[in-house]
N, C-alpha and C positions, 0 to 999 in steps of 0.2 A: 504493500500500500504506500509506504513512504517513498519507494522508488518511482511508483507511478505518479505521485504528486510532484516529485522533482522533475520528471520528464515534462509534465504539464506546465510547470512554472518556466522551464527553459524554453518551451515552445510558445509561451504566451505572447511575445512580440509578434510572432507570425500570425497568430489568431487575430490580434488587433488590426494588423496590416491587411487582413483579408477583406475588409469592408470596401466595396468598390462601386463606382458608377459604370454600368455596363456599356459596351460599345454602342454608338448610335447606329441607326439603320443605314445601310450602305446607300449613298446618294448617287444619282446619275453622274457618270464621269469617274467614279471611284472604281477603277478596274474595268477592263473590256472583256466581254465574253461571258460564258464560254461560247465558242463558235462551232458551227457545223463542221468546219475544217479550218485549222490553223496550221501554217507551215513556217517553221523557223529555218531560214535558208542559209546555207554555206558556212555553218558554224563548226568550230573544233569541239569535239565531244569528250568530256570527262564523265564516264558513265556511272561512277560511284563504286564499282566492284574492286577497284585497285588496278585495273588495267590501264595501259598508257593512253594518253589522248590520241584521238584520230579525227581526221577531217580532210576536206570539208564534207559535212553531211547535211542533209535536209531531214528535219524531224517533223513528222506529220501527227497532228493531234485532232481528234474528233470529239467534240463535247469536252469531257474531262479526262479522256484516256489517250495515251500514246498508242498510235496504231502502226507506225512504221518509222524506222531510222534507216535512211538510204545514203550510202556513199555515192557522192556525185562527182568525184574527181580525185586529184592528187595535189599535194602542196605545190604551189608555184606554177601550176599548170592551169590553163583556162578550163572552166567547168564545162562539162558536156551537157548542154541544155536538154538533149534528147533523153538523158537519164533521169531528169528531175521529175518529181511527182507534180501532177497538175492540181491547181487550186480548186477549180470548179466554180460553180456559181452559188448564189445564195448568201447566207450569213458566214462569210469567210474573211480571213485575214492572213497577210504575209508579214513576217518580220525579217528584214534584211539584216542578217547577223554575220555577213562576210567579215572575216578578221576578228570575230568575237569568240568567246568561249562559253560553253554551257556546262553545268553540273547539276546534280539533283538538288532539290530543296533540302536545306539543313534541318535535321531533327535534333531539337534541344530537349533533353530528357530531365532537366531539373529547372523548373521555372516557378516563379510567383508573379502575380500580375501587378503588384504594387499595393495600393490602398491608402487610406487616410493614416497619417497626414502627408505622406511623401509624394504619392502619385495617385490621386483619387480617381482619375478617369482611365478606364481600361483602353480607350482609344489611343492614348499616348503610348502605352506599352505595346499594344498590338501593332501599331504602325512602325515602331522602332524594330520590332522583330521582323516583320515582312520586308522592311527596307534593307535588312541585312541578309535576305535570302532564307529566312527561317520560315518554313512552311508547315512544320508540325512542332507542337510543344507538348510536353508532359507536365501538367501542373501537379505539384506535390505539397500543397494544392495551389491552384490558381486563385482560389478565394473560398468563401464558405460554401458548403456542399450544394445547397439548393441554387444559389446564384451561379455556381460554376456549371451545374448541369444545364441551366438555361443558356448560358453563353456557349457551351459546347454545341448545343442544338442549333443555335443561331449561326454559328460558324460553319457547321456541316451543311447548312442550307444556303450558305454564302449571303446571309442577310446582313452580316457585318463584315468590315474589313479586318480580318484576323486570320492567323494560322489555324489549321485544324488542331483540335484540342483533345488530348488524352487525359483522363482524370484519375489521379491517385489521391486518396484521402487518408487522414490519420484516424486510427481507431477512436471511436467515441464521437466523431463529428456527425452532424445532422440534427435537425430541430427536435426530432423525437427522442434524441439522446442528450438533450441539453442538461437535464438534471440527473443523469446517470453516469456511472463510472464503470470502467472495465477493470474488475478486480479478480475475477475467477476465469478459468478456461471456458466455462459455460457462457459467461458474459462475452468473451472474445468471439466465440463461434456465433453467438446470436447477432453481434454487431456486423460481422462479415456477411452473414446472410441478409441482413438489413441493407447493407451497402450494395450488395449484388442486385437486390430487387430495385433499389433506387437507380441503378445504372452506372455505378462507379466501376471504373476499369481495373483498379488495383489498389494496393495498400502502400502507404508511406509509414514505415514502422520506426519506432525508437528501440532502445535497448531494454526491452521488456524482460521480466524474469522468465526462466526457461519454460515453465508450464504454460504461461500465457502466450509466449512467443510461438510455442509449438501449436497451440490451438488456433492462433491466428493464421499461421502458415498452412496448417493442414486443411483448414476450411477454405482458404483462398485458393490453394492449389486444386482442391476437389471441384471448385466452382469455375475454374479457368480464369482466375484473376491474377494479375501480375503482382510483384512485390519488389520493393526496394527499401533500404533502411539507412537512416542516420543513427548510427549506434553510439549515442551520446555517452560522454564520460561518466555520467551518473549511474549508468547500469552496465558499462562495458566490462567491468570485472567479472560479471556473470554472463555476459552475452557479447562476445567479440564477433568479428566477421566470420571466422571459421565455425564457431558455435552456431551462428545463425544459418550459414549455408548448409550445414549438416542437418538442420531442422527443416530445410526446404526453401530458404530465401533464395531468390533467383538473381538478385543483383544488389550491389551496395552503392551508395552515393557518398560523396566526400571521402575522407580518409579514416573517420572514426571506426575503431575496431580492427583496422588493418595491421598496424604495427603491433598492437596488443596480441595479435594472433601468432606472433613469431618472436616475442621477447627472448633474448638469450639467457638472461640471469634474473629476470623479474617475472612476477605474475601480475602485479599491479604497478602502474606507473609510480615511480618514487617522487611524489609531489613534495614541494616545500612544506614544512610543517605549518606555515601560516596561510596555506592555500584557502581561498574562498571562491568556489566555482561560480558563485553569483556575481563576482567581480570579473567583467569580461576581459580586462587586461590580463588578469591571472589565467583565465580560461584559454584565450588565444595566444598568450605569450608562452605558457607552459607546454601546450600541446606540441610545439615545435621542438621542445627539448627531448623528444623521443628519438631524434635522429640517430643517436649513438647507442640505443638500446637494442637494436637489431643488427644482424650480421649479413650484409649482402653476399650472396653466394654460399651462405652457410647451410647447414643441414635443415634447419627449421624454415629458412627462406625458400629453399628449393622444394621442400615438402609442401609448403603452402601453395606455391605456384602450380605444382603438379595436381594437388587435390582440387583446387579451383578449376583447373583445366578439365579434369575428369568430370566435374559437375556442370560443365558449360556455364560457368558463373560469369556474369557480366559485371564489369567495374565501370562506374560512371564517376570519375574522380572530381570534377568541378574544381580543378586547380585554380582557375581564374579568380574565384571568389575570395581566396586567401592571399592573392598575389600582392596586395597592398602591404602585407606583413613584411615583405622583403624590401619594399621601397615605397613607403607611404607618400613621400613627396611626389613621386612620379604619378601615382594613382590619383592623388588630389588635384594634380594639374594636367590631367590628360587632355588631349587636343579637343575632345568633343564636349567637355563640360560647358564651355561658354555659350555654345549655340544650342545644344540639345538637352541639357540637364535642367529640369525644372528647379526654380529656387527652393521650392518646398522639399524636393528630393535632395538638393545639396545641403539644406539645413539638417536633414535626417542623417547625412553622412558625417557631419561635423562631430567632434568629441562630445559624448553625452553618456551619462550614467543610466539613462532611460532607454534610448534607442538601441535596438539590437545591432551589433556589428560596428558600433561607433566607439571603439575601445581605446582610442588614442589618448589616454589620460596622461601618460608620461612614457611614450614609445621611444625606445632607445636604439642606438646602433647595435648593441648586444642582442636585442630582440630581433632585429633585421638579419643579423648574421646567423642566428639560430634558424630562422625561417629559410634562409638560402641553403643552409646545410640540410635542412629537412627536405626541401624540394629535390636536392640532388639524389637523396636516397629514395624518396617516393617515386621520382621520375624513372630511376633505374628499375624499380620493381615493375612499373607499368610497361616499360619498354621490353623487359624480359618476358612479361606475360604475353604481350603482343607477339613477340618473336616465337613463342611456343605455340601460338595459334589461339590465344585467349582473346576474348572480345572486350575491347575498351571503347566506350561510347562518349558522347559529348553532352555536357550539361553546364549551366552557367550560374544559377542561383542569384542572378543580378538583382539589384535594388538595395543591396547592402554593401558596406565596406568599399565605397567609392566605385563600385562597378555598375555601369548603366546597361539597361536592357538592350540586347542586340550587340552592342559593342563588346560586352563581356563575353558573349558567345564566340566572337571572332578571336578574342584574346585566348580563349581556351584552345582554339585551333593552333594558334602560334605556340602555346605552351606544350602541346603534344609534339609539335615539331622539335621544340627545344629538348623534349624528353628522348628524342632519337627516332621518332616516327618519320618515315619518308612522307613528303607532301601527299602522295597518293594514298598512303595509309591514313593520314589525317582526314582526307576527304571521305574515305571509306568509313572511318569511325563516326563521322558527322552525318552520314547518309545511310548507307546500307546496313551497317551494324546497329544504328539507332532504330531503324525500321524493324530489324530482326528482333530486337529486344521488346518492341511493342507487340509484335505478332506471336512471339514464342508462347506465351501462356494461352493464347487462343488456338494454338496448334494449327496455324494457318500460314500459307505462304505470304510474303510481304506484298503489300498493295502500293507502296511507294518506296522511295529511297534509292532507286536505280532508274536510269533512263533506258528503258527497253519497251518494246511493244507489249501491250496488255496491262501496264501499270498506270497509275494515276499521273496526270500531268502536273507534277510539282517540280518546277525547273527554275534555275537561276541563270540569267544571262549577264555576262561581264564583258567589258571592253578589254580587260587585261587578264593575263594568265595567273590564276591564283596559285599554281604550283611554283611559279617563279618568285612570287611574293604574296604571302597570305594577307599582307596589309591592304591589298587592293580590295579586300572584302569589307573593310571598315567603311561606314558611311562617310567618314572624313577622307577616305582614300589614303594614298601613300605620297610622300614628298619625293619628287624626282627633279634633278637638274636638267633643264632644257638647254642643251648645248648650242642650239641655234640662237637663243636669246641670252644665254648666260645667266638665266634666272631660274630659281626653283619654282615648281608648280605642283599642284595636286593632280594625281591621276587615279583612276579606278573608282571604286564604289560600284555597287550593283546597279545595272541598267534597268533590268526588268526582273521582277519576281512573278512567276506563274504558279498559282495555287489552285488546284482543282480545275485547271483549264482557263482560269481568269487571269488576265495579264495586268499586272500592276506596275506603274511607273515608280520605281524605287526612289528616284530623285524627288518626285512630287510628294511621296510619303514623308520623306525627310523634311521637305518644306512645310508640310502640315504640322510636323512636330515642332519645327522652329517657330512657327506662328503661335502654337500653344505656349511655348516658353516665353515668347515676347509678350503675349497677353498677360501671363501671370506677373511678369516683371513690371508691366505698365500698371496693373492693378495694385501692386505693392507700392509703386511710386506715388500713387494717389492717397495712400493711407497716412 
């Protein structure tokens, strides 16, 4: 009981943040389509499987499905027009993408939509996600249960400008459970059955005691529901990542419980004797001190890799959300804050004893050094798991710790490359593997995540090659010196995001966000 209360208290900031204003109805001009026939012409294809780019190709889409991918020539050779698919008549569209690149829409498996007080309107977050090529998000959760179910339905019907939404919820959520607690295994099973009937896709778990964790996972797995876990330090001594995986957990998010599964000479982290986990500088400062409690390449390290691999266990690391810990000044002064971060969101980021993730009370060089060393070990584990064939996916958890929606997801891609992933492996993690994690509990083939005939038309079009520089995926693009003018310029940014066959102008989405930021700044100036 005490452990469950601690978990609830630690998650309370997320629950408060879940109060949202839903996305407004999609207006005329917000996205084009779907079309009877849409052809993306002459593009270089990165299909998401890990295979090398190829082109030029024409991609044919009918309604919301890819129906053909046709090679229409060779590089630096005129295209054979006779080989090109015909557009036909009626509700049709062509996109001239010669010299451009396409990849599948990004699947972000760890999101929250914002909420009062930081980002009250879901439209702001949705448009930042789509502007960065994110076509599917897994909310853990996106907001309170009933609200999120409604938003998922509206997105599926394309009534709002938003990615497709997968819903994971924490045990005990839902109006019918407002005055109830999950104390026993029977309670756990009852709630999972309730969530399934409501339409919830999966469970976002904490580090519950073993009997309750087993009941939650047994019931979820029997009902075809997914599961992921933030195995918080309050319960990790009795429920680390390996313990949870052995009980049936199918994926973990963050790092909590990972290092604890392979300590060399400890069973419990050797916390300072004055530790108070409710003090977030203690919490986030001390967790990085685990870096030297494990032995890379050691017996326990390798055994954990092998057992995770045998279980087809997914790791969704969300490295991006903790990255300010290794350089808080860089995170606080990121290129995008001035134009795209709401003042209310920036207020939430600033040091605060109240706001979750605003733990910069007296952040030191020593703290940052510890985080840099922690990342080195963490990244080595992730890269070795990937090299063995393990599935590592992409998640952001943005809206905290100076990370902004959309931008934080792209930073996660950069950090996977830093960990040793080839850019093609990064794209695969962000697309195909993310889709596989979504569909695995359903025992179904993926419906998106790869550009191939038969799958949903979730596609990102770029002017620049993301394999050459992941920074071109940022809404702010990358800085490049123009040797003709001798001056630096911004290049890149997503050109179009296609979700469910609907073509969105990514630059216009960013402009919409910029106007929302300007509006709030003007309103504050009048106060």
